[in-house]
N, C-alpha and C positions, 0 to 999 in steps of 0.2 A: 222667227223660228229658228232652230238649232240645227246642226248639221249631224247627223246620227253617224255616217259612215258615206265612202266615196269609194267607188269601183269600176271598172271596165266591164264588168261580167254580167251581160245580160239576165242568166238563169240568177245568179244571187239577186239581183235586183227586184226581179218577181216573185221568187222566192219570200223576201222581205216585206214586200206590196201587200202579199197574203197573209203574213203573220200578222203585220200592222193595222191592217183591215179587218181580219177576224177580233183584233181585240179592242176596235172600235179606235185607234190611234191617226187622227188624221195626218197626215204627210202630202209631201210634194217630191218629186223626183226632179230636181233641178239640174242643166245642160242636158238635157235629153237630144234635142233639135241640132245639137253642135255636129252631128256626127254628119248632118249636108254642108256644114262651114269644112269640116276637116277630111272628108270625103271617105268618110266609113271605116277610116283607120283605127278607130276606137282609141285615139292617143287623148282625148279631153273623159277622165272620167266625171260619171253621173254622180250625183249627191244627190242623199236622200235627206231630204230635211223634215223635221218633226216639229211642234209647237213647241214652246219651251215648258210650258205649264205638262206636259205629257212624254219628257226627255227622259226621265230617269226609268218610268214604266217601260218606254223603247228600248232602252239599254240592255234593259233586265230581259226582257222579251230574246235580244240578240243574243245576250250571254247564254240564256235557257235553251238555245238554239246551236250553241255547241261554236258561235261565231264570234267571240270575244275578241278575237285578232283583228278583224274586219273593223272595229268601233275604232273612231275618231278620238283622241284624247280628251280629258273632260276640259273644259275652258274653267280658267282661274277666276275666282270670284272677285276679281280685284279691278 
């Protein structure tokens, strides 16, 4: 899986999960339970991970939603 984006914004996470689910893109929100450890201070961003074979489609959906600034940088192929 590859990291699509990371954020502390629960509304953004919910919105992106909806977009990904509608497109049939499997994803996982990592670090979602870290709020228990940090005391719900939202200091640890949640990461949305997507299967490597669907990362390009997922990135395109995020751009189409006008949220390109939220995307993680593309990994170097090296």
